[in-house]
C-alpha positions as CSV (number, residue, x, y, z in Angstrom):
1,M,111.5,106.1,130.1
2,H,108.3,108.1,130.5
3,S,104.8,107.6,129.0
4,A,103.2,110.4,127.0
5,P,102.3,113.5,129.1
6,P,98.9,113.6,130.6
7,R,96.0,115.0,128.5
8,T,94.6,118.4,129.4
9,L,91.0,118.4,130.3
10,C,89.2,120.2,127.5
11,S,86.0,122.2,127.4
12,Q,84.1,119.9,124.9
13,G,84.5,116.6,126.7
14,P,81.9,115.0,128.9
15,A,84.1,115.5,132.0
16,A,84.2,119.3,131.4
17,D,80.9,119.7,133.2
18,N,82.0,117.9,136.3
19,S,82.6,120.0,139.4
20,E,85.6,117.8,140.3
21,M,88.3,117.6,137.6
22,L,89.6,114.1,136.9
23,D,93.2,113.4,136.3
24,E,94.3,110.7,133.8
25,Q,95.5,107.6,135.5
26,A,97.9,104.7,134.7
27,F,98.7,101.4,136.4
28,L,102.1,100.2,137.5
29,N,103.0,97.2,139.7
30,G,99.8,96.9,141.6
31,T,99.0,100.6,142.0
32,M,96.9,103.2,140.2
33,I,99.0,106.3,139.7
34,P,98.7,109.6,137.9
35,A,99.6,109.1,134.3
36,S,102.3,111.8,134.6
37,A,104.1,109.6,137.2
38,M,104.3,106.6,134.9
39,Q,108.0,105.7,134.8
40,I,110.0,102.6,133.8
41,A,113.5,102.4,135.3
42,P,116.4,102.5,132.7
43,T,117.7,99.4,134.4
44,D,114.5,97.4,133.5
45,A,115.1,94.5,131.1
46,G,112.2,95.8,129.0
47,F,114.2,98.9,128.4
48,V,117.7,97.4,128.3
49,L,116.9,94.3,126.2
50,G,113.5,95.0,124.8
51,V,112.1,92.0,126.6
52,T,108.5,93.2,126.8
53,V,105.4,91.2,126.3
54,A,102.5,93.5,125.4
55,E,98.9,93.7,124.2
56,Q,97.2,96.7,122.6
57,L,93.4,97.0,122.9
58,R,90.8,99.6,121.9
59,T,87.4,100.6,123.1
60,F,84.1,100.9,121.4
61,G,81.7,103.2,123.3
62,G,84.1,103.0,126.2
63,E,84.1,99.2,126.4
64,L,87.2,97.2,125.8
65,F,87.0,95.0,122.7
66,R,87.9,91.3,123.1
67,L,89.6,91.8,126.4
68,E,89.5,88.1,127.3
69,D,91.1,87.1,124.0
70,H,93.9,89.6,124.5
71,L,94.6,88.3,128.0
72,L,94.7,84.7,126.8
73,R,97.3,85.7,124.2
74,L,99.2,87.7,126.8
75,S,99.3,84.6,129.1
76,H,100.6,82.5,126.2
77,S,103.3,85.1,125.4
78,L,104.4,85.2,129.1
79,S,104.7,81.4,129.1
80,V,106.9,81.5,126.0
81,V,109.4,84.0,127.7
82,G,109.0,82.4,131.1
83,V,107.9,85.5,133.0
84,C,105.3,85.0,135.8
85,P,103.9,88.3,137.2
86,D,102.1,88.5,140.5
87,M,98.8,89.4,138.9
88,D,96.5,86.7,137.4
89,V,94.3,87.1,134.3
90,H,91.2,87.9,136.4
91,R,93.0,90.8,138.2
92,L,94.4,92.1,135.0
93,A,91.0,92.2,133.5
94,V,89.5,94.0,136.5
95,T,92.3,96.5,136.5
96,A,92.1,97.2,132.8
97,R,88.3,97.9,133.0
98,E,88.8,100.1,136.0
99,L,91.5,102.1,134.3
100,V,89.6,102.5,131.1
101,A,86.4,103.5,132.8
102,H,88.2,106.3,134.7
103,N,90.1,107.7,131.7
104,W,87.3,107.3,129.2
105,A,85.3,109.9,131.3
106,L,87.9,112.5,130.2
107,L,87.2,112.1,126.4
108,G,85.3,114.2,124.0
109,P,82.3,113.1,121.9
110,N,83.0,110.1,119.7
111,E,86.5,109.6,121.0
112,E,87.8,106.2,122.0
113,L,90.8,104.9,124.0
114,G,93.6,102.6,123.2
115,L,94.9,100.5,126.1
116,S,98.5,99.3,126.3
117,M,99.3,96.6,128.8
118,F,102.9,95.3,129.2
119,V,105.0,93.0,131.3
120,T,108.8,92.8,131.5
121,P,111.0,90.5,133.6
122,G,111.9,93.5,135.7
123,A,115.4,94.7,136.7
124,Y,118.3,93.7,134.4
125,A,120.8,92.0,136.8
126,T,123.9,93.6,135.2
127,F,122.7,97.1,135.8
128,A,120.7,96.4,139.0
129,P,122.4,93.5,140.7
130,H,120.9,94.0,144.2
131,G,117.9,91.8,145.1
132,P,115.7,89.5,143.1
133,A,114.1,90.8,139.9
134,R,110.3,91.2,140.1
135,P,108.3,91.4,136.8
136,T,107.1,94.9,135.9
137,V,103.4,95.1,135.0
138,G,101.9,98.3,133.6
139,M,99.0,99.7,131.7
140,H,98.3,103.1,130.2
141,T,95.7,104.5,127.9
142,Y,95.8,107.0,125.0
143,R,93.3,108.7,122.7
144,L,93.0,106.7,119.5
145,P,94.8,108.8,116.9
146,F,92.0,108.5,114.3
147,A,93.7,111.1,112.1
148,L,96.3,108.5,111.2
149,W,93.9,106.3,109.3
150,A,90.4,108.0,108.9
151,E,91.1,109.1,105.4
152,K,92.5,105.7,104.4
153,Y,89.1,104.1,104.8
154,R,88.2,106.1,101.7
155,T,91.5,106.2,99.8
156,G,93.2,103.0,100.9
157,Q,96.6,102.2,102.4
158,P,99.6,101.8,100.1
159,L,102.1,99.1,100.8
160,V,105.7,98.7,99.7
161,T,107.5,95.3,99.7
162,A,110.4,95.8,102.0
163,S,113.9,94.3,101.8
164,V,113.7,93.9,105.6
165,R,112.4,90.4,106.4
166,Q,110.2,89.1,109.1
167,V,111.9,87.6,112.1
168,P,112.2,83.8,111.5
169,A,110.7,81.4,114.0
170,D,114.3,80.2,114.8
171,C,114.6,83.6,116.7
172,W,111.3,83.6,118.5
173,P,107.9,81.9,117.7
174,A,105.5,83.8,115.5
175,D,102.8,83.6,118.1
176,L,104.8,85.6,120.7
177,K,103.4,89.1,120.9
178,C,106.3,91.2,122.0
179,R,107.8,94.7,121.5
180,S,111.1,93.6,119.9
181,R,110.1,95.4,116.7
182,M,113.2,96.9,115.1
183,H,112.4,95.0,111.9
184,Y,109.0,96.8,111.6
185,Y,110.7,100.2,112.2
186,L,113.4,99.6,109.6
187,A,110.9,98.2,107.1
188,D,108.5,101.2,107.5
189,R,111.4,103.6,107.1
190,E,112.3,101.9,103.8
191,A,108.6,101.9,102.7
192,T,108.0,105.6,103.4
193,A,111.3,106.6,101.7
194,R,110.0,104.9,98.6
195,E,106.5,106.1,98.8
196,P,105.3,108.7,101.4
197,G,102.5,107.4,103.6
198,A,103.2,103.7,102.6
199,R,103.6,100.9,105.1
200,A,105.8,97.9,104.7
201,L,104.8,94.5,103.5
202,L,107.2,92.0,105.0
203,L,108.2,88.6,103.5
204,D,109.8,85.7,105.3
205,L,113.3,84.4,104.5
206,D,111.8,82.2,101.7
207,G,110.1,85.2,100.0
208,R,106.5,84.3,101.2
209,V,104.2,87.0,102.4
210,S,104.2,87.3,106.2
211,E,102.7,90.4,107.6
212,A,102.5,94.2,107.2
213,S,104.1,96.2,110.0
214,T,101.8,95.7,113.0
215,A,99.0,94.2,110.9
216,N,97.9,91.0,109.4
217,V,97.5,90.8,105.6
218,L,94.3,89.4,104.0
219,V,94.0,88.7,100.3
220,F,90.6,88.3,98.6
221,R,90.5,86.3,95.4
222,R,87.1,85.7,93.9
223,D,87.9,82.1,93.1
224,E,89.2,81.3,96.6
225,G,87.7,83.8,99.0
226,L,89.5,85.6,101.8
227,L,93.0,84.2,102.5
228,S,95.7,84.6,105.1
229,P,99.2,83.3,105.3
230,P,99.3,80.1,107.5
231,L,98.9,80.7,111.2
232,H,102.2,79.1,112.1
233,R,104.0,81.8,110.0
234,I,102.3,84.8,111.5
235,L,101.1,86.4,114.7
236,H,97.5,85.3,114.9
237,G,95.8,88.6,115.2
238,I,92.6,88.9,117.2
239,S,91.3,91.3,114.5
240,L,92.2,88.6,111.9
241,D,90.0,86.2,113.8
242,V,87.1,88.7,113.9
243,A,87.5,89.4,110.1
244,F,87.3,85.7,109.3
245,R,84.3,85.2,111.5
246,L,82.4,88.1,109.9
247,A,83.4,86.9,106.4
248,S,82.0,83.4,107.2
249,Q,78.7,85.0,108.4
250,L,78.6,87.0,105.1
251,G,79.1,83.8,103.0
252,I,82.6,84.6,102.1
253,R,85.0,81.6,102.0
254,T,88.1,81.9,104.2
255,G,91.3,79.9,104.2
256,F,95.0,79.9,105.0
257,R,97.8,79.2,102.6
258,D,101.2,80.5,101.5
259,L,101.0,83.7,99.5
260,T,103.5,85.2,97.1
261,P,104.0,89.0,96.5
262,A,102.7,88.4,93.0
263,E,99.4,87.0,94.4
264,V,99.0,90.1,96.6
265,A,99.6,92.3,93.6
266,G,97.1,90.4,91.5
267,A,94.4,90.1,94.1
268,D,90.9,91.5,93.7
269,E,91.2,93.1,97.2
270,V,93.8,93.3,99.9
271,L,93.0,94.2,103.5
272,L,95.0,94.9,106.7
273,S,93.5,93.9,110.0
274,S,94.8,95.4,113.3
275,T,93.4,96.5,116.6
276,S,92.9,100.3,116.3
277,P,91.5,100.7,112.7
278,C,90.1,97.2,112.6
279,L,90.3,96.9,108.8
280,L,92.0,99.0,106.2
281,P,91.8,98.5,102.4
282,V,95.1,98.3,100.6
283,T,94.8,100.0,97.2
284,R,98.4,100.0,96.0
285,L,101.4,97.8,96.2
286,D,104.8,99.0,95.1
287,G,103.2,102.0,93.3
288,R,100.8,99.9,91.3
289,P,97.0,99.6,91.9
290,I,95.4,96.5,93.4
291,G,92.2,95.6,91.8
292,T,90.4,98.8,90.9
293,G,92.7,100.9,93.0
294,K,89.8,101.7,95.3
295,P,88.4,100.1,98.4
296,G,86.3,97.2,97.3
297,E,83.0,95.5,98.1
298,V,84.5,92.9,100.5
299,F,86.1,95.7,102.6
300,Q,82.8,97.6,102.6
301,S,80.8,94.6,103.6
302,L,83.2,93.5,106.4
303,I,83.6,97.0,107.9
304,A,79.8,97.4,107.9
305,A,79.5,94.0,109.7
306,W,82.2,94.9,112.2
307,S,80.4,98.2,112.9
308,K,77.2,96.3,113.5
309,L,79.0,93.9,115.8
310,V,80.4,96.7,118.1
311,G,77.4,99.1,117.8
312,V,79.6,101.9,116.4
313,D,79.9,103.1,112.8
314,I,83.7,102.6,112.7
315,M,84.5,104.7,109.6
316,D,82.0,107.5,110.5
317,Q,83.3,107.7,114.0
318,A,86.9,108.2,112.9
319,V,85.9,110.9,110.4
320,R,83.8,112.7,112.9
321,V,86.6,112.9,115.5
322,V,89.1,114.1,112.9
323,Q,86.7,116.8,111.7
324,V,86.0,118.2,115.2
325,P,87.8,121.5,115.7
326,S,90.4,121.6,118.4
327,A,88.8,122.1,121.7
328,K,89.7,125.1,123.9
329,C,91.4,123.8,126.9
330,I,91.0,125.0,130.4
């Protein structure tokens, strides 16, 4: 399994003026390598069984956001699955910063990086029985695909309540961040078939709101404030934590409780929190408008506070990158 092909150095990026061209790098099992050489063996348990613990991060101005929090969650997930890589948290942090600093120099104006870090148990014994399995540890970066969500800051993200349910805690705990995500894939296929551009809202086996595909769901009700499903039922997103901290600073009450699909449909505002876009307003559920059908005041206040926190106008940056004409590559 190969990573995405390396980016071509383009004439508009800051690295274009360098006399020495830089190649995109990745990290695999203790070594920095060209991104084009990033390979995972087809006998790796992460490929064969989908046993992969992972974290996704993003940069603001080239700096990784909440790296320590992501690494703490990664450590917890590794303890759940019983995988012990050779690298400790400190070395992972140093490597992540080094990789991002190198690859960020290749970007154009206003662009940012996503960082994917992953750990697998290593070789799957049935396919590769010779020798002990050693965990696979890798990192790679990618340009944040702002085009996927830039317009949704203005128009909102539609959701569709999927028939595919969230994985119950009897299968694996909700606080395990892993890549076993067939349920997200099937739920989003269903959602987009019913409404192009929609994402899935997943319920648990009892019909309570769980998450959206790869995002936490936040509901704002004027009489209660900003609400999330209980933490023991969801993956505690780092972006969810940021959103709640900012809401408290703005004087918006926050809380956790079970939510029904009807309460999402009848909310004053609904938000999605996730790493890359930070926050997105949800303006429609199952084809019907939520609130006014437009991004609301709570979303506007929170995204402005988030932008102030990171020193980057989050919405403006996304729009600027999308509007830049394709660069002429050399």
